[in-house]
Every structure is written in structure tokens, then in C-alpha cells.
KETI-857862 format. One record per atom (N, C-alpha, C): residue number from 1; x, y, z. Coordinates in nm, 3 decimals. Layout:
<pts>
NUM:X:Y:Z
...
</pts>
This chain:
<pts>
1:0.084:-0.118:0.000
1:0.000:0.000:0.000
1:0.088:0.123:0.000
2:0.035:0.230:-0.055
2:0.114:0.351:-0.065
2:0.022:0.471:-0.062
3:0.082:0.589:-0.053
3:0.005:0.711:-0.064
3:-0.057:0.755:0.066
4:0.024:0.801:0.161
4:-0.030:0.849:0.288
4:-0.114:0.973:0.267
5:-0.222:0.982:0.341
5:-0.311:1.097:0.334
5:-0.314:1.162:0.472
6:-0.276:1.288:0.482
6:-0.277:1.359:0.608
6:-0.400:1.448:0.613
7:-0.501:1.405:0.689
7:-0.624:1.481:0.704
7:-0.604:1.582:0.817
8:-0.603:1.712:0.787
8:-0.575:1.813:0.887
8:-0.704:1.878:0.934
9:-0.701:1.922:1.060
9:-0.817:1.992:1.114
9:-0.815:2.141:1.083
10:-0.721:2.184:0.999
10:-0.711:2.324:0.962
10:-0.611:2.401:1.045
11:-0.560:2.337:1.150
11:-0.461:2.402:1.236
11:-0.328:2.326:1.233
12:-0.313:2.240:1.129
12:-0.190:2.165:1.115
12:-0.185:2.039:1.199
13:-0.292:2.009:1.267
13:-0.297:1.889:1.351
13:-0.374:1.779:1.279
14:-0.311:1.664:1.261
14:-0.374:1.554:1.189
14:-0.482:1.489:1.273
15:-0.599:1.466:1.213
15:-0.705:1.395:1.284
15:-0.743:1.264:1.214
16:-0.670:1.223:1.113
16:-0.693:1.094:1.046
16:-0.567:1.053:0.971
17:-0.532:0.926:0.983
17:-0.423:0.869:0.905
17:-0.485:0.788:0.792
18:-0.453:0.820:0.670
18:-0.513:0.751:0.554
18:-0.409:0.683:0.469
19:-0.444:0.567:0.413
19:-0.358:0.492:0.323
19:-0.439:0.450:0.202
20:-0.382:0.472:0.084
20:-0.441:0.422:-0.041
20:-0.377:0.288:-0.074
21:-0.458:0.184:-0.093
21:-0.407:0.050:-0.116
21:-0.354:0.034:-0.258
22:-0.252:-0.050:-0.270
22:-0.208:-0.099:-0.400
22:-0.222:-0.250:-0.400
23:-0.237:-0.309:-0.516
23:-0.265:-0.452:-0.526
23:-0.155:-0.533:-0.457
24:-0.197:-0.631:-0.378
24:-0.103:-0.719:-0.308
24:-0.175:-0.849:-0.276
25:-0.097:-0.959:-0.264
25:-0.157:-1.089:-0.235
25:-0.207:-1.097:-0.091
26:-0.153:-1.014:-0.002
26:-0.200:-1.009:0.136
26:-0.159:-0.876:0.197
27:-0.230:-0.837:0.302
27:-0.199:-0.712:0.370
27:-0.240:-0.722:0.516
28:-0.146:-0.688:0.605
28:-0.175:-0.677:0.747
28:-0.188:-0.528:0.777
29:-0.307:-0.484:0.815
29:-0.332:-0.341:0.828
29:-0.252:-0.278:0.943
30:-0.226:-0.352:1.049
30:-0.142:-0.300:1.156
30:-0.003:-0.264:1.103
31:0.054:-0.356:1.025
31:0.187:-0.331:0.968
31:0.186:-0.210:0.877
32:0.083:-0.200:0.793
32:0.077:-0.088:0.698
32:0.066:0.046:0.771
33:-0.023:0.052:0.870
33:-0.044:0.180:0.938
33:0.076:0.217:1.027
34:0.135:0.118:1.095
34:0.251:0.149:1.179
34:0.373:0.187:1.095
35:0.386:0.127:0.977
35:0.496:0.168:0.888
35:0.474:0.309:0.835
36:0.348:0.344:0.816
36:0.315:0.477:0.766
36:0.333:0.583:0.875
37:0.279:0.555:0.993
37:0.288:0.646:1.107
37:0.309:0.561:1.232
38:0.425:0.569:1.290
38:0.460:0.483:1.403
38:0.355:0.489:1.514
39:0.311:0.371:1.558
39:0.217:0.360:1.668
39:0.074:0.395:1.634
40:0.044:0.417:1.507
40:-0.090:0.464:1.472
40:-0.196:0.355:1.488
41:-0.158:0.226:1.475
41:-0.259:0.121:1.487
41:-0.319:0.117:1.627
42:-0.236:0.121:1.727
42:-0.287:0.118:1.865
42:-0.332:0.255:1.913
43:-0.290:0.360:1.845
43:-0.326:0.495:1.888
43:-0.472:0.527:1.862
44:-0.518:0.635:1.922
44:-0.659:0.673:1.912
44:-0.692:0.750:1.784
45:-0.591:0.784:1.705
45:-0.616:0.858:1.582
45:-0.701:0.776:1.485
46:-0.799:0.840:1.422
46:-0.884:0.771:1.324
46:-0.801:0.727:1.204
47:-0.839:0.615:1.147
47:-0.765:0.558:1.034
47:-0.860:0.529:0.919
48:-0.807:0.541:0.796
48:-0.886:0.514:0.676
48:-0.799:0.438:0.576
49:-0.855:0.329:0.521
49:-0.787:0.247:0.421
49:-0.874:0.246:0.297
50:-0.821:0.296:0.186
50:-0.899:0.313:0.063
50:-0.851:0.216:-0.044
51:-0.945:0.137:-0.098
51:-0.915:0.042:-0.206
51:-0.992:0.089:-0.328
52:-0.920:0.139:-0.427
52:-0.982:0.197:-0.546
52:-1.050:0.094:-0.635
53:-1.129:0.143:-0.728
53:-1.209:0.056:-0.815
53:-1.124:-0.036:-0.901
54:-1.002:0.004:-0.934
54:-0.916:-0.077:-1.021
54:-0.822:-0.168:-0.942
55:-0.838:-0.174:-0.810
55:-0.745:-0.248:-0.725
55:-0.810:-0.376:-0.672
56:-0.738:-0.488:-0.687
56:-0.780:-0.616:-0.631
56:-0.679:-0.659:-0.527
57:-0.729:-0.681:-0.405
57:-0.644:-0.722:-0.293
57:-0.665:-0.870:-0.262
58:-0.558:-0.934:-0.214
58:-0.571:-1.068:-0.158
58:-0.618:-1.059:-0.014
59:-0.577:-1.153:0.068
59:-0.625:-1.163:0.206
59:-0.586:-1.039:0.286
60:-0.682:-0.981:0.358
60:-0.658:-0.866:0.444
60:-0.685:-0.907:0.589
61:-0.592:-0.871:0.678
61:-0.607:-0.897:0.821
61:-0.607:-0.766:0.896
62:-0.708:-0.747:0.980
62:-0.714:-0.633:1.071
62:-0.694:-0.690:1.212
63:-0.569:-0.689:1.263
63:-0.539:-0.759:1.389
63:-0.604:-0.695:1.511
64:-0.586:-0.762:1.624
64:-0.637:-0.714:1.751
64:-0.560:-0.591:1.798
65:-0.612:-0.528:1.904
65:-0.546:-0.415:1.973
65:-0.544:-0.287:1.891
66:-0.640:-0.271:1.802
66:-0.649:-0.144:1.731
66:-0.713:-0.039:1.821
67:-0.657:0.081:1.822
67:-0.718:0.192:1.892
67:-0.795:0.280:1.795
68:-0.880:0.365:1.847
68:-0.954:0.456:1.761
68:-1.049:0.383:1.669
69:-1.067:0.435:1.550
69:-1.158:0.377:1.451
69:-1.087:0.356:1.319
70:-1.142:0.267:1.239
70:-1.090:0.242:1.104
70:-1.207:0.238:1.007
71:-1.197:0.315:0.902
71:-1.294:0.309:0.791
71:-1.222:0.251:0.670
72:-1.282:0.147:0.612
72:-1.231:0.089:0.487
72:-1.327:0.129:0.376
73:-1.280:0.211:0.285
73:-1.359:0.250:0.168
73:-1.322:0.157:0.053
74:-1.414:0.069:0.018
74:-1.388:-0.035:-0.081
74:-1.465:-0.009:-0.209
75:-1.390:0.017:-0.316
75:-1.450:0.027:-0.449
75:-1.404:-0.086:-0.539
76:-1.294:-0.154:-0.500
76:-1.239:-0.265:-0.577
76:-1.284:-0.399:-0.524
77:-1.187:-0.491:-0.504
77:-1.221:-0.627:-0.463
77:-1.119:-0.678:-0.361
78:-1.170:-0.760:-0.269
78:-1.086:-0.834:-0.174
78:-1.119:-0.981:-0.195
79:-1.016:-1.064:-0.219
79:-1.040:-1.202:-0.258
79:-0.955:-1.299:-0.176
80:-1.018:-1.406:-0.130
80:-0.946:-1.510:-0.059
80:-0.871:-1.602:-0.153
81:-0.782:-1.682:-0.095
81:-0.703:-1.777:-0.172
81:-0.789:-1.897:-0.212
82:-0.761:-1.951:-0.330
82:-0.837:-2.066:-0.382
82:-0.811:-2.191:-0.300
83:-0.912:-2.278:-0.294
83:-0.894:-2.411:-0.236
83:-0.810:-2.498:-0.329
84:-0.718:-2.573:-0.272
84:-0.628:-2.655:-0.353
84:-0.702:-2.775:-0.413
85:-0.638:-2.840:-0.509
85:-0.696:-2.959:-0.572
85:-0.717:-3.068:-0.469
86:-0.811:-3.157:-0.499
86:-0.844:-3.272:-0.414
86:-0.903:-3.231:-0.279
87:-0.994:-3.133:-0.283
87:-1.075:-3.103:-0.167
87:-1.025:-2.996:-0.073
88:-0.932:-2.911:-0.117
88:-0.886:-2.803:-0.031
88:-0.993:-2.696:-0.013
89:-1.002:-2.643:0.109
89:-1.101:-2.539:0.138
89:-1.053:-2.403:0.091
90:-1.146:-2.321:0.043
90:-1.113:-2.184:0.008
90:-1.081:-2.103:0.132
91:-1.001:-1.998:0.118
91:-0.959:-1.917:0.233
91:-1.050:-1.796:0.251
92:-1.058:-1.750:0.375
92:-1.131:-1.628:0.409
92:-1.065:-1.508:0.342
93:-1.147:-1.417:0.290
93:-1.092:-1.299:0.225
93:-1.043:-1.195:0.325
94:-1.114:-1.180:0.436
94:-1.078:-1.076:0.533
94:-1.104:-1.126:0.674
95:-1.003:-1.109:0.762
95:-1.017:-1.146:0.902
95:-1.011:-1.020:0.987
96:-1.113:-1.001:1.070
96:-1.123:-0.882:1.154
96:-1.115:-0.925:1.300
97:-1.017:-0.869:1.373
97:-0.994:-0.906:1.512
97:-1.006:-0.786:1.607
98:-1.047:-0.671:1.555
98:-1.066:-0.551:1.637
98:-1.204:-0.492:1.611
99:-1.257:-0.426:1.713
99:-1.386:-0.358:1.699
99:-1.365:-0.219:1.638
100:-1.477:-0.150:1.612
100:-1.478:-0.012:1.560
100:-1.422:-0.001:1.419
101:-1.453:-0.103:1.337
101:-1.412:-0.103:1.196
101:-1.537:-0.097:1.110
102:-1.541:-0.004:1.018
102:-1.653:0.013:0.926
102:-1.605:-0.010:0.784
103:-1.681:-0.087:0.707
103:-1.649:-0.110:0.566
103:-1.758:-0.046:0.481
104:-1.720:0.050:0.401
104:-1.811:0.114:0.306
104:-1.788:0.051:0.169
105:-1.888:-0.020:0.119
105:-1.875:-0.089:-0.009
105:-1.947:-0.011:-0.118
106:-1.870:0.035:-0.216
106:-1.927:0.107:-0.329
106:-1.992:0.008:-0.426
107:-2.077:0.059:-0.512
107:-2.139:-0.024:-0.615
107:-2.032:-0.090:-0.700
108:-2.046:-0.221:-0.720
108:-1.950:-0.295:-0.802
108:-1.834:-0.353:-0.723
109:-1.821:-0.320:-0.595
109:-1.713:-0.376:-0.513
109:-1.753:-0.515:-0.464
110:-1.654:-0.590:-0.412
110:-1.684:-0.725:-0.366
110:-1.582:-0.771:-0.263
111:-1.629:-0.856:-0.171
111:-1.543:-0.930:-0.079
111:-1.579:-1.076:-0.096
112:-1.485:-1.158:-0.141
112:-1.518:-1.294:-0.185
112:-1.424:-1.396:-0.123
113:-1.482:-1.495:-0.054
113:-1.403:-1.608:-0.007
113:-1.359:-1.694:-0.124
114:-1.246:-1.761:-0.108
114:-1.195:-1.847:-0.214
114:-1.287:-1.965:-0.242
115:-1.293:-2.009:-0.366
115:-1.373:-2.125:-0.403
115:-1.305:-2.254:-0.360
116:-1.385:-2.354:-0.321
116:-1.330:-2.482:-0.277
116:-1.275:-2.563:-0.394
117:-1.174:-2.643:-0.365
117:-1.117:-2.732:-0.466
117:-1.204:-2.854:-0.488
118:-1.200:-2.910:-0.607
118:-1.278:-3.030:-0.638
118:-1.220:-3.153:-0.571
119:-1.309:-3.248:-0.537
119:-1.266:-3.373:-0.474
119:-1.200:-3.468:-0.573
120:-1.119:-3.559:-0.521
120:-1.053:-3.657:-0.606
120:-1.150:-3.767:-0.646
121:-1.135:-3.816:-0.768
121:-1.218:-3.926:-0.816
121:-1.187:-4.055:-0.744
122:-1.287:-4.143:-0.735
122:-1.269:-4.272:-0.668
122:-1.191:-4.370:-0.753
123:-1.130:-4.469:-0.689
123:-1.054:-4.574:-0.758
123:-1.149:-4.675:-0.821
124:-1.116:-4.720:-0.940
124:-1.197:-4.821:-1.006
124:-1.193:-4.955:-0.933
125:-1.298:-5.034:-0.948
125:-1.304:-5.166:-0.885
125:-1.207:-5.264:-0.948
126:-1.172:-5.367:-0.873
126:-1.078:-5.468:-0.921
126:-1.144:-5.561:-1.023
127:-1.064:-5.610:-1.114
127:-1.110:-5.711:-1.209
127:-1.055:-5.848:-1.172
128:-1.124:-5.951:-1.214
128:-1.074:-6.087:-1.193
128:-1.107:-6.170:-1.316
129:-1.007:-6.246:-1.361
129:-1.030:-6.332:-1.477
129:-0.958:-6.464:-1.457
130:-1.000:-6.563:-1.534
130:-0.948:-6.700:-1.520
130:-0.873:-6.741:-1.645
131:-0.760:-6.809:-1.626
131:-0.682:-6.868:-1.736
131:-0.667:-7.016:-1.707
132:-0.692:-7.098:-1.806
132:-0.673:-7.242:-1.793
132:-0.543:-7.282:-1.862
133:-0.459:-7.358:-1.790
133:-0.331:-7.398:-1.846
133:-0.306:-7.546:-1.818
134:-0.232:-7.613:-1.905
134:-0.200:-7.755:-1.883
134:-0.058:-7.769:-1.831
135:-0.025:-7.681:-1.735
135:0.106:-7.687:-1.670
135:0.084:-7.678:-1.519
136:0.189:-7.687:-1.444
136:0.176:-7.688:-1.299
136:0.200:-7.550:-1.237
137:0.193:-7.445:-1.316
137:0.207:-7.311:-1.261
137:0.113:-7.217:-1.332
138:0.103:-7.098:-1.278
138:0.009:-7.001:-1.333
138:0.085:-6.880:-1.388
139:0.184:-6.906:-1.464
139:0.263:-6.796:-1.517
139:0.225:-6.752:-1.656
140:0.122:-6.814:-1.714
140:0.086:-6.779:-1.850
140:0.001:-6.654:-1.857
141:-0.028:-6.612:-1.977
141:-0.113:-6.495:-1.998
141:-0.220:-6.528:-2.099
142:-0.321:-6.442:-2.106
142:-0.429:-6.462:-2.201
142:-0.551:-6.520:-2.134
143:-0.663:-6.501:-2.197
143:-0.791:-6.550:-2.145
143:-0.849:-6.647:-2.248
144:-0.884:-6.762:-2.202
144:-0.940:-6.859:-2.296
144:-1.039:-6.952:-2.229
145:-1.094:-7.044:-2.306
145:-1.188:-7.142:-2.252
145:-1.111:-7.259:-2.191
146:-1.171:-7.320:-2.090
146:-1.109:-7.435:-2.026
146:-1.147:-7.562:-2.103
147:-1.051:-7.651:-2.123
147:-1.074:-7.778:-2.192
147:-1.042:-7.893:-2.096
148:-1.094:-8.009:-2.127
148:-1.079:-8.122:-2.037
148:-0.933:-8.162:-2.017
149:-0.847:-8.140:-2.118
149:-0.709:-8.183:-2.105
149:-0.621:-8.080:-2.035
150:-0.680:-7.971:-1.986
150:-0.605:-7.870:-1.913
150:-0.641:-7.882:-1.766
151:-0.543:-7.904:-1.680
151:-0.572:-7.939:-1.543
151:-0.540:-7.830:-1.441
152:-0.498:-7.710:-1.484
152:-0.470:-7.601:-1.391
152:-0.558:-7.482:-1.427
153:-0.635:-7.435:-1.331
153:-0.720:-7.316:-1.351
153:-0.659:-7.202:-1.270
154:-0.617:-7.098:-1.335
154:-0.548:-6.988:-1.270
154:-0.637:-6.863:-1.270
155:-0.648:-6.800:-1.155
155:-0.724:-6.677:-1.144
155:-0.630:-6.559:-1.118
156:-0.659:-6.449:-1.184
156:-0.577:-6.329:-1.168
156:-0.667:-6.213:-1.129
157:-0.617:-6.129:-1.039
157:-0.688:-6.008:-0.997
157:-0.610:-5.886:-1.044
158:-0.680:-5.793:-1.102
158:-0.615:-5.671:-1.153
158:-0.665:-5.548:-1.078
159:-0.584:-5.446:-1.079
159:-0.616:-5.323:-1.005
159:-0.704:-5.229:-1.087
160:-0.792:-5.160:-1.014
160:-0.871:-5.056:-1.079
160:-0.789:-4.932:-1.106
161:-0.836:-4.848:-1.196
161:-0.766:-4.725:-1.232
161:-0.772:-4.622:-1.121
162:-0.669:-4.540:-1.112
162:-0.665:-4.433:-1.012
162:-0.766:-4.324:-1.047
163:-0.823:-4.263:-0.943
163:-0.916:-4.153:-0.965
163:-0.844:-4.029:-1.015
164:-0.914:-3.947:-1.091
164:-0.857:-3.823:-1.142
164:-0.845:-3.719:-1.033
165:-0.754:-3.626:-1.051
165:-0.735:-3.518:-0.953
165:-0.848:-3.417:-0.963
166:-0.886:-3.362:-0.848
166:-0.985:-3.255:-0.848
166:-0.924:-3.124:-0.895
167:-1.008:-3.035:-0.943
167:-0.960:-2.905:-0.992
167:-0.944:-2.805:-0.879
168:-0.858:-2.708:-0.898
168:-0.838:-2.601:-0.800
168:-0.955:-2.504:-0.807
169:-0.986:-2.440:-0.695
169:-1.094:-2.342:-0.693
169:-1.049:-2.206:-0.744
170:-1.144:-2.112:-0.748
170:-1.112:-1.976:-0.788
170:-1.067:-1.896:-0.666
171:-0.964:-1.816:-0.685
171:-0.913:-1.734:-0.575
171:-0.833:-1.617:-0.628
172:-0.768:-1.546:-0.538
172:-0.687:-1.431:-0.578
172:-0.582:-1.475:-0.681
173:-0.589:-1.418:-0.800
173:-0.495:-1.451:-0.907
173:-0.509:-1.589:-0.965
174:-0.618:-1.658:-0.937
174:-0.634:-1.797:-0.980
174:-0.775:-1.822:-1.031
175:-0.785:-1.874:-1.155
175:-0.915:-1.914:-1.209
175:-0.948:-2.055:-1.163
176:-1.076:-2.087:-1.155
176:-1.118:-2.222:-1.120
176:-1.081:-2.318:-1.234
177:-1.050:-2.442:-1.196
177:-1.012:-2.544:-1.295
177:-1.098:-2.668:-1.278
178:-1.123:-2.736:-1.389
178:-1.199:-2.861:-1.386
178:-1.111:-2.977:-1.342
179:-1.174:-3.080:-1.288
179:-1.102:-3.201:-1.251
179:-1.059:-3.279:-1.374
180:-0.964:-3.371:-1.353
180:-0.912:-3.452:-1.463
180:-0.979:-3.589:-1.466
181:-0.971:-3.654:-1.579
181:-1.030:-3.787:-1.596
181:-0.953:-3.892:-1.515
182:-1.022:-3.999:-1.479
182:-0.956:-4.110:-1.410
182:-0.878:-4.197:-1.507
183:-0.786:-4.276:-1.452
183:-0.704:-4.366:-1.533
183:-0.776:-4.498:-1.559
184:-0.742:-4.561:-1.669
184:-0.797:-4.692:-1.700
184:-0.744:-4.798:-1.607
185:-0.823:-4.901:-1.581
185:-0.781:-5.011:-1.495
185:-0.721:-5.126:-1.573
186:-0.684:-5.233:-1.500
186:-0.634:-5.354:-1.563
186:-0.745:-5.431:-1.630
187:-0.712:-5.552:-1.674
187:-0.809:-5.636:-1.743
187:-0.933:-5.658:-1.658
188:-1.047:-5.622:-1.713
188:-1.178:-5.636:-1.651
188:-1.192:-5.554:-1.521
189:-1.102:-5.459:-1.497
189:-1.112:-5.369:-1.381
189:-1.179:-5.240:-1.423
190:-1.227:-5.164:-1.323
190:-1.297:-5.040:-1.352
190:-1.204:-4.922:-1.373
191:-1.252:-4.825:-1.448
191:-1.180:-4.700:-1.470
191:-1.198:-4.608:-1.350
192:-1.094:-4.533:-1.316
192:-1.104:-4.438:-1.206
192:-1.204:-4.328:-1.237
193:-1.269:-4.276:-1.132
193:-1.366:-4.169:-1.149
193:-1.299:-4.035:-1.178
194:-1.371:-3.947:-1.241
194:-1.320:-3.814:-1.272
194:-1.312:-3.729:-1.146
195:-1.212:-3.643:-1.138
195:-1.203:-3.548:-1.028
195:-1.310:-3.442:-1.039
196:-1.354:-3.390:-0.925
196:-1.457:-3.285:-0.925
196:-1.402:-3.152:-0.970
197:-1.488:-3.066:-1.019
197:-1.447:-2.933:-1.065
197:-1.428:-2.838:-0.948
198:-1.328:-2.751:-0.960
198:-1.311:-2.646:-0.862
198:-1.423:-2.544:-0.874
199:-1.450:-2.472:-0.764
199:-1.566:-2.383:-0.760
199:-1.527:-2.237:-0.775
200:-1.626:-2.157:-0.811
200:-1.609:-2.012:-0.819
200:-1.602:-1.953:-0.678
201:-1.571:-1.824:-0.669
201:-1.563:-1.756:-0.539
201:-1.686:-1.787:-0.453
202:-1.662:-1.817:-0.326
202:-1.771:-1.833:-0.231
202:-1.854:-1.959:-0.246
203:-1.806:-2.058:-0.321
203:-1.883:-2.181:-0.341
203:-1.795:-2.302:-0.308
204:-1.860:-2.412:-0.269
204:-1.787:-2.536:-0.239
204:-1.751:-2.609:-0.367
205:-1.639:-2.679:-0.365
205:-1.596:-2.758:-0.480
205:-1.685:-2.880:-0.500
206:-1.689:-2.932:-0.622
206:-1.770:-3.050:-0.653
206:-1.698:-3.176:-0.606
207:-1.776:-3.275:-0.563
207:-1.719:-3.403:-0.522
207:-1.665:-3.478:-0.644
208:-1.566:-3.563:-0.621
208:-1.517:-3.648:-0.728
208:-1.616:-3.758:-0.760
209:-1.614:-3.807:-0.882
209:-1.704:-3.914:-0.924
209:-1.653:-4.049:-0.873
210:-1.746:-4.143:-0.856
210:-1.709:-4.278:-0.814
210:-1.634:-4.349:-0.926
211:-1.546:-4.440:-0.886
211:-1.477:-4.523:-0.984
211:-1.571:-4.626:-1.044
212:-1.543:-4.668:-1.166
212:-1.624:-4.769:-1.231
212:-1.608:-4.906:-1.166
213:-1.710:-4.989:-1.176
213:-1.705:-5.124:-1.118
213:-1.620:-5.217:-1.202
214:-1.546:-5.305:-1.135
214:-1.477:-5.414:-1.203
214:-1.558:-5.541:-1.193
215:-1.508:-5.648:-1.250
215:-1.579:-5.776:-1.243
215:-1.564:-5.844:-1.107
216:-1.475:-5.792:-1.023
216:-1.451:-5.854:-0.891
216:-1.502:-5.765:-0.777
217:-1.473:-5.637:-0.780
217:-1.520:-5.546:-0.675
217:-1.578:-5.420:-0.741
218:-1.654:-5.347:-0.661
218:-1.711:-5.220:-0.709
218:-1.609:-5.107:-0.692
219:-1.627:-5.003:-0.770
219:-1.542:-4.886:-0.758
219:-1.572:-4.810:-0.629
220:-1.474:-4.734:-0.580
220:-1.493:-4.657:-0.456
220:-1.548:-4.519:-0.487
221:-1.611:-4.459:-0.387
221:-1.668:-4.325:-0.402
221:-1.557:-4.220:-0.413
222:-1.587:-4.112:-0.482
222:-1.495:-4.001:-0.487
222:-1.497:-3.924:-0.357
223:-1.393:-3.843:-0.331
223:-1.390:-3.763:-0.208
223:-1.467:-3.634:-0.227
224:-1.508:-3.575:-0.116
224:-1.588:-3.453:-0.121
224:-1.508:-3.332:-0.165
225:-1.578:-3.233:-0.216
225:-1.515:-3.107:-0.256
225:-1.483:-3.021:-0.135
226:-1.392:-2.928:-0.151
226:-1.353:-2.839:-0.043
226:-1.460:-2.735:-0.013
227:-1.464:-2.691:0.112
227:-1.560:-2.591:0.155
227:-1.528:-2.454:0.095
228:-1.631:-2.372:0.083
228:-1.612:-2.234:0.036
228:-1.544:-2.151:0.144
229:-1.461:-2.058:0.103
229:-1.404:-1.963:0.197
229:-1.505:-1.857:0.236
230:-1.491:-1.801:0.354
230:-1.580:-1.695:0.401
230:-1.536:-1.561:0.343
231:-1.632:-1.473:0.325
231:-1.598:-1.337:0.286
231:-1.525:-1.266:0.401
232:-1.584:-1.272:0.522
232:-1.525:-1.208:0.641
232:-1.537:-1.304:0.759
233:-1.429:-1.318:0.834
233:-1.431:-1.393:0.958
233:-1.400:-1.297:1.073
234:-1.483:-1.298:1.176
234:-1.461:-1.219:1.296
234:-1.400:-1.309:1.402
235:-1.287:-1.270:1.457
235:-1.215:-1.352:1.553
235:-1.186:-1.272:1.679
236:-1.222:-1.329:1.796
236:-1.193:-1.264:1.922
236:-1.284:-1.148:1.955
237:-1.395:-1.135:1.884
237:-1.489:-1.025:1.908
237:-1.620:-1.082:1.962
238:-1.681:-1.014:2.056
238:-1.811:-1.059:2.108
238:-1.921:-1.000:2.021
</pts>
């Protein structure tokens, strides 16, 4: 953030400390105000943080022990971090830990929690097949019919395909992504389920699809999508 604003009462005495925000992936308001004017966060002087219409901010934290008042004039956007692939939860856009904070939201502004990541697809079911051989071991390959002169019946179990990865959610500097397809399984085994799609701001990610059934076992369920991030979380306040 940059651009200190000295609001004077007309007698050269400042009655408000103001900061104009610049785009950043995160901002701790105590750090910004204390760097601008030493001790201003805990001091009783009024504070103002302005986010212009063309500015997009990542996670903002307003820590505890703030003195005085703070006005946040928001014309742009505050956005939480995206939920990671395979069910990661979206992050809160803004955490407020002090009282006496007012947010003025202009038309077109937004505060958005990160979108949840999509769940991983389920594993495909196992396959099982039989091979008949006229030898004393089961080292052969291929599937065929059993004949009377073949005295060894060999059964083989194959693994199901791995589930596809879930997509990442939407967040600061990150677009939502769709999940990937599952992998194919072994002989007569099921294909892995597709990963769930990542979600837009403020929404939960989609669950992964179940894996396909094999001839021996059924495919497993996909995992759930990640939770949506909150727009604002209040911590330590009654």
C-alpha cells in the first residue's frame, strides 16, 4: 500500500491517518499503518484504508489491539485464496480481530471467499479373470476357454484405475479449474472416477465421481469437494 493521506483539522494537527491500497496478495493493516505512522494502529487517531475501483487485494487482516476507529472504503475487490486440488477449502478474504471497523462498499465492489477445490475421483473396482493352463504353474497370460485336457485353472486379480485429480478453486490470481479424468484399470477392472471441478468464489468444490465397477469389486466413491471460503471472519470479538 502507498500514498499516505494527512487529514488536517485546519490548524496543522492531523485527525486521520489515511492509506491508499495498492494490489497485493496479502496485507496486514497494523503493519501498513505502523509503517506509515509509528504507533498509529494502537493509537486513538482515526484511520482510513482506501481500495480503489481498479485495485484487487488478496487476504486482508485487521489484527487485535487497534485503537480509535478504522474506515475501509472499498470500491475494488478483496479475494481469498483458492482451495487446492483434491478437496482443499477456500480461504477467508478478510479477518477482523478488532472492533470499531466500518467497511463502506461502493457499487461494483466485492469481498469474496476463495472457491473450494474439487474432490478426487474414486478408484476403479478390481477385475478378476481365469486362465486355464495344462502346466503346474500359473505364469501364463491370455484369457481362454477351459478344456478337459487342461488341469490347472489360474485366477488373476487386476487393479482398478486411479481416480482423477480434483480441480483447483477460484481465488486471488487464480481461475477455477476442472477435474481430470480417471485412469484406466487392468483387465476387466474399472476406470477411475473423474475429479470434481473447482468452484467459483464463495462456493464449495464438486465431489469427485465414483470409480467404475470391475468384475470382482465395485469402484470406490470419490472424495468430497472443499468448503467455500468466508468473505469475512470475525475472531476474538463478542
